[in-house]
C-alpha positions as CSV (number, residue, x, y, z in Angstrom):
1,X,-25.7,-48.9,-6.9
2,X,-28.9,-50.4,-5.7
3,X,-31.6,-50.9,-8.3
4,X,-29.4,-49.5,-11.0
5,X,-27.3,-52.6,-10.9
6,X,-30.4,-54.4,-12.7
7,X,-29.9,-52.2,-15.7
8,X,-26.3,-52.7,-16.3
9,X,-26.5,-56.4,-17.3
10,X,-24.8,-57.6,-14.1
11,X,-26.3,-60.9,-12.5
12,X,-27.4,-60.5,-9.0
13,X,-28.7,-63.1,-6.4
14,X,-32.3,-62.3,-5.6
15,X,-33.6,-65.4,-3.6
16,X,-31.7,-68.0,-1.6
17,X,-33.5,-70.9,-0.1
18,X,-31.2,-73.8,1.2
19,X,-33.0,-76.9,2.1
20,X,-33.3,-78.5,5.5
21,X,-32.9,-75.4,7.7
22,X,-36.4,-75.6,9.0
23,X,-37.6,-72.1,7.7
24,X,-40.8,-71.7,5.8
25,X,-39.9,-70.9,2.0
26,X,-43.4,-69.8,1.2
27,X,-43.5,-67.3,4.0
28,X,-40.1,-66.1,3.0
29,X,-41.2,-65.5,-0.6
30,X,-44.3,-63.7,0.5
31,X,-42.7,-61.4,3.0
32,X,-42.3,-57.9,1.8
33,X,-39.6,-55.4,2.6
34,X,-41.9,-52.4,2.9
35,X,-39.2,-49.8,3.9
36,X,-37.8,-49.6,0.3
37,X,-38.1,-46.6,-2.0
38,X,-37.8,-47.7,-5.7
39,X,-37.0,-44.3,-7.0
40,X,-34.1,-43.4,-4.5
41,X,-32.8,-46.9,-4.4
42,X,-32.9,-46.7,-0.6
43,X,-33.6,-49.8,1.0
44,X,-32.3,-50.6,4.6
45,X,-31.7,-54.3,4.3
46,X,-30.6,-56.7,7.0
47,X,-29.7,-60.4,6.6
48,X,-30.9,-61.0,10.2
49,X,-34.4,-60.0,8.8
50,X,-34.1,-62.3,5.7
51,X,-33.1,-59.7,3.3
52,X,-30.5,-60.0,0.7
53,X,-28.5,-56.7,0.4
54,X,-28.0,-54.9,-3.0
55,X,-25.6,-56.4,-5.4
56,X,-25.6,-59.8,-3.6
57,X,-23.5,-62.3,-5.3
58,X,-23.9,-66.1,-5.2
59,X,-20.3,-66.7,-4.1
60,X,-20.8,-64.5,-1.0
61,X,-24.2,-66.1,0.2
62,X,-23.8,-69.7,-1.0
63,X,-22.8,-71.1,2.5
64,X,-25.7,-69.3,4.3
65,X,-28.3,-71.5,5.8
66,X,-30.9,-68.9,6.1
67,X,-33.5,-68.1,3.6
68,X,-32.9,-64.6,2.0
69,X,-35.0,-62.4,-0.4
70,X,-34.0,-59.4,-2.2
71,X,-36.2,-56.3,-2.1
72,X,-36.2,-56.5,-6.0
73,X,-38.8,-59.2,-5.8
74,X,-41.3,-56.7,-4.3
75,X,-40.8,-54.3,-7.3
76,X,-40.6,-57.1,-9.9
77,X,-43.2,-55.9,-12.4
78,X,-41.7,-52.4,-12.3
79,X,-38.1,-53.4,-13.0
80,X,-38.3,-54.7,-16.7
81,X,-36.4,-57.9,-15.9
82,X,-35.2,-59.5,-19.1
83,X,-33.4,-62.6,-17.8
84,X,-33.8,-65.0,-14.9
85,X,-31.4,-67.8,-14.1
86,X,-31.7,-70.6,-11.8
87,X,-28.9,-72.5,-9.6
88,X,-29.8,-75.6,-7.8
């Protein structure tokens, strides 16, 4: 699926930043996942490296204490995002 899920109207978690874990939120936000190819949808992604995998659902990652960022954020301007929601 990869980047195509953005266009099907599905909601996907793109940034997860739980409080009180000692990690730097700004550094996580600025970190880029440079090995992603937008055209092919190929983006090796590891939670160990702070990367949210494709099709990440809130229910799956809600209990994670690690800051996780989706590679989608690195391509935000190219993806034609229509709606954004926040959950606190």
